[in-house]
N, C-alpha and C positions, 0 to 999 in steps of 0.2 A: 364594861368592854372598853379597852383602850383604843383611842382614836389616833390615827396617824397625824403627822404634822400638817400634811396637805389638807386633810379632812377638817382638822380644827380651824385652819386658816380660812377655809371655804365657809364654814359655819359662821365664823366671826365676820367675814365679809358680808354675808347675807343679812346678819343681824344689824350690822352697821347701815346697810342700805335701807333696810326697813325702818330703822330709827330716823334716819334723815328724811325718808319719805313721809313718815308721820308728822314730823315737824313742819315739812313743807305743806302738807295737807291743811294743818291748823292755820298756818300762815295764809294759805290761799283762801280759806273760808273767811277769815277776817277781811282780807283784801277784797274778796268778792262782795261782801256786804257794803263796803265803802264804794266799790265800783258801781254796784247796782244803783245806789242812790245817786251817784254822780252821772251815770250814763243814761238815767231816765230822761235827761234833757237832750240826749244825742240820738242819732239815728242808729238803726240796727247794724249797719256796716261797721261803725266805730267800735261797737261792743264786741263783735267777733274778732276784730284786730287785737283788742286788749287781751282777750282770752288766749289767743294764739301766742301772744308775747309772753304771758305768764307761764304757759305750758312749756315754751321754748327755754325759759330760764331754769325751770325745774330739770329739764332733760340735760342741759349743759352742766348743771351742778353735779348731777349723778355721774356724768362722764368724767368730770374732773376728779371726783372722789375715787372712781375706779382706777384712774390713771395713777393716783398717788399710792395705791396699794401695790407694793413691789413684791415680785416673786422671791422665794427663798433661793439662796445660792446652791447650785449643784455641788460645788466644791471649790477647789483652788487650782488655778492654772499654774503648773510648775515651770513650763518653758514653751516657747514658740520658736521654731527653727525654719529658716528659709534656705532651701537647698543645703541642709545640714549645718548651716551657720546660724547661731543664736541671733534672734532679732535685735537683742541689745548690743550686739557687736557691729552694728551698721553694715549689714551685708550689701554687696553691690547689686542693684536692681537695674536692669536694662529695659527700656521701653520696647514693647513688642515681643519680649521673651516669654517663655513659659516657665513658671516656678512651681516648686513643691513646698507647701506650707504644712509643717508637722507640729501638731498641738498635743502636749502631754498635760494631763490634769489628774487630780485625785478627788474621788467622789466622797462627799460627806453624807450622802443619803442613799437609800434604796429606791430606785425609780426605773420606770420603763419608758420606751418611746423617746429616748434622748437623741439629739442630733448635735453635730458640731458644724457651725456655719462660719465661713471665712469670706470677708468682703474686702475688696480693694476699691477705694473710692477716689476717683480722679476728678479733675476739673470739668471734663466734658463727658466722661464715660465711667460707669461703675461695673465691676465684675463681682458676681456673687455666686457661691456654690456651697452645698452642704452635703453631709454624709447621709447614708441611710439610717433608719431607726435602729437603736441598740439599747441594751439594758445596762445599768450600773448598780454596784453594790457598795455600801458604805465602807470606807477605808481602803478600797482598791484603786489602783492607778490605771489610766487608759491612755492610748495613743491613737490618734487619727491623722491621716495625711491626705491633703487635697491638692489638686493641680489647678492652677489659675494662669490666665494670660494677662500680662501687664498691659494696661491700656496705654496708647500713645497719645498723651496730652501735651507733648512738648512742641507746640507749633512755633512759638516765638522764643523758646528758651532752649539752652543746651542741656539743662538739668533742672529738676524741681522736686516736689514732694507729693506723696500719695498717702492716704490714710489706710491703715490695716486694722480692720475690726474683727475680733474673735467673739463668737457667741456660742455658749454651750447651754442648751435648754430643752425643756419638754416636761409635760405632766405637772405644770405649775412651778417649775424650777428654772432658774436662769442665772448664768454667770457670764460676764462680758469683760473684755479687755480691749485696749486701744493702743496702737503704735503709729508713729509717723516714720515713713521710709523715704530715703533719698533715692530718686530715680533719675537716670541720665540716658541720653541718646546712645545708640550703638556707634562705635568709632567711625565706621564708614557705612553709609546706608543711603539708598536712593529709591524714590518712589516714582514709578512710571504712571503718572496720573491718567494718561489716555494715549491710545494708539488708534488712529482713524484711517480707514481706507474706503474707497467707493464701494457701494453696495454690490455692484457687479463690474467686472473688467473683461473686455473683449480681447481675444488673442491679437498680438501685434501692436497693442496699445501701450502707451507710456502713461503711468498713473502715479499720483502722489501718495506718500505715506506721511501723515501728519502726527506729531507726538508732542507731549508735554512732560518734562522731567522736573522733579523737585528733590533737592538735597535735604534729607531728614536725618543725616548723621551728625556726629559730634565734630568732625573735622571737615575742612574744605575738600571738594573733589576737583582736582586740577587735571587739565589735559584729557578731557573725556573724548572718547571716540564712540560713534553710534553706527551700528551695522544693521541693515535690514536684509533679510534673506528668505528665500523660499527653497528649502533644501530639496524637496521633491522635484523641482524643476532646475536645480543647480544654478539658481540666480542669487547673486549677492552683491551688495554695494555698501561701502563704508565711507563716512565723512568725519572730519574733525569737528567736534561740537564746542570745545572750550572749557571754561571753568564754571563751577557752581559753588558759592560760598555756603558755609554752614548756617550763618545767621545774618540777616539783613538788619542794619541799624544805622543810626545817624550820629552826629557829633555830640548830641546830648545824652547818649546812652552811657551808663556806667555799670560797674560790676554789681551794684546792689540789685539792679533789675534782674540779674541772673543768679540770685541767691548766693552772692559772694564769689562767684567764679569770674575771673578776669576775662572779659570778652574783648578787650581792646585789640588783642592780637588777631582776632578772627572777625572783626567788624569792618565791613567795607561799604561805604556809602554809595559808591558808584558801581557796585556789583549786585547780583541778584542770586537768590537761592532757587528760583523757579524760572525756567525758560522753555520755549517751544522751538520746534524745528520741522523741516520738511525734506524728504528724500524721494526722488523719482526712480521708479523701476520700469524696465521695458520687458514686456512679455513676448516670447517668440510666437510665430504664426502657427506652429505645429503642435501647440499645447492641447491636450485633451480637455474637454470641458469637465468641470467638477469643482469641489471645495478643497482648497489647499491651506496649509498652516503657514502663516507669515509670522516670522519671529523678529523682534526688535531687541538687539543686544546693546548694552551700554557698559563700557569698561574703561579703566585706566590702570595704572600700576598697582593700585591698592584695592580695587573693588571691581566686581563684575555682576551684572544682573540682566535678566531677560524677561520679556513678556510676549505671549503668543496670541494672535487673533486669527480669525478665519477670513479667507479671501475666496469669493465666488468668481470663477472664470467661465466665460461663455465663448463658444467657437461657432461662428456663422458657417464655417466650412469644416465640419468635423472629419471629412474624408480627404482633406488637403485642398490646395489651391489649383490642382490639375484634375479636371473632370472629364471622364471619357463618356462620349455619347455616340454609340455606334462607330462610324468611321471618322469621327471628329474628336479633336482634343481641345477643350476649352480651358484657357489659362486665365485665372482671376488674380488681380493685383489689388488687395484691400489696403495697401499702404498709402502713405501720402507722398510717395516719390516714384519716379519712373524706374521700372525694372526691365532688364534685358536678359533673354535666355537664348541659348543655342541648342537646337534640337537635332539629335543624331539617331536615325532609325537603325535598327538591327535586323538586317536581312539574313536569311538562312539559305540552306541548299535547296529548299523546296518553296520558300516564300520570298517574294521580292517586295520591298516596302519603299515608298516614296512619300514626301511631304509637300504640301502646298507652299510652306515657308520653313526654312531652316534656321533663320535668325529672326527672332520675334522681340519687338519692343512694346511693352504694355504700359500705357500711361497710368498715373496714380488714380485709384478708385475705378478702374475700368477692366475690361477683359478682351481677349483675342481668341478667335476660333481657327484652328489649323485642321485641314483635311488630310487624312492619312489614307493613302491608296495602297492596298496590298493585293498581290496576285499569287496564285500557286498552280502548278501543273498537277498537284496531287489532290484528289478529292478528299473531303473530311473536314473536321474542326481542328484548327491549329491556333497556337498562341505566338505572339511576337511582341517585341518591346520597342519603346522609344525613350532614349536617354535625354534628360533635361540638364543642361549645364548652365551655371551662372556666368556672369560676365568675366569673373576672375578665373574661370576654368574649372571650378569645383563642381562635383556632381550634386545636383539638388535633389533629383528624384528619378526613378525609373518607372515609366508608365506601361502597364500591361494591357494588351489588346487580345481579344478572342474573336475568331471569325470562322464561318463555315464556307469551304470552297467546293465548287462543283467541277473542278478540273479545267484544263485549257480548252477553249472553244476554237474549232478549225473552220477553214473556208468552205463554201459550197462545192467548189471544183474537187477539192480533196474528198469531200463526202461522196460525190458522184463517182469518182474514180474507185473509191473503196467499194461502192455498191456494184459497179460493173465488174470489178475483180471477183467479187463474191459470186455474181451471176455466172461468170465464165468458169469459175471453179466448179460450181454446181453442174453446169452443162457438161463440162469435161468428165466429171465423175459419172454422170448419166451415160455418156457415150462409151466410156470404158466398160460400164456394166453391160450395155447392150452388145458390144463386141465380144465380150467374154462369154456370151450365151451362144453355143453351136446348135444348128438345126438337127433334128432326129433323122436317121436313115430310114427310107421307105422300103418296105418288104417287096421283093420281086417275085412274081408268080410266072412260071413257065407254061407253055402250051402243052396240052396233053391230047394225045390222039388215041382213039379207040378203034 
């Protein structure tokens, strides 16, 4: 029966291991005789240590022998392409980009459970991915494409190198190849390292937005503007931020430190590639409580980026700063300055409205109570309004009131007069009724004589 190449190599490997093991056993036996004689004069603890040391040497030797036995090549790698460009043609690789690595190879064996693995090895981070299992047949060519993200290792350089490792293997076979790729920063790129806001913000408050920006691009970022906005509340504020250089360095830096790229033109000793800033936003008082998206945008003529965080807004007066309590209007001023309001009641044809105060000044952090007096000649439940105007004449709010009226109350004399009139009318009606009744005629009987 003919044995496959992998089976023959496995048998050879086992025989070799057994042979080495027998040699070591003989050697160990000789050494043990010597050790026993020598260790008779020592305590039991030292003897156990020696035995463990000999066993460890045997184990390490077997591992070294197994490592030296290499697997048979699957075949030959015909080409490796990155984004359709041959790897030997120095394709442009940009840090942070996603690339497609296409590997073409010809198999020299018949084998199952083969995979193609691609690894990009950087200074600080490695990226590794492999295909699913597949079968190969001798003499046939195969193509596999994998997608990888280029790690961003260029913290202090504009460009550098990464290792590209290709491994095709499985079922005792393995073929590898290695390439060195040039990787560089994106032309214009910025990393928003952090955006910080308070955990909660109350309506009417002014709060800070702190941020840290870092230039991770190939070129300098000049004349940057930073904008903070809450689109749902129509709040926005922009500030001029300045410049961020691509690379910080000093007078001792030269082009060799950046793998041959001349960095003198972009090296500034008195400028930085990372800077922080703060912008204050003011929330209105009538904002509904909830969670809002706060967006930080950074832009100049060449570049724009944004980052979004969540802002939690709380409102101590969700129903507004004008509170209705029966016939009273409570005005709350949670701000840090005096506010002045002008109150104008809206009377109607059936309701008359008056206020205890028409011009109200509410100090910072306090409240004022206004009494609203409304009367009506019509019984029932009616509504009426009080308009609140700011000091500049603009309408701030319209406050609605609802009240049940019992009608106008009259004096006792009028009530007595009405009662007497009613009694008179009743008596008059009774008299008319009596007069209208005529008495019946009596029947006359004449005298009769007999």
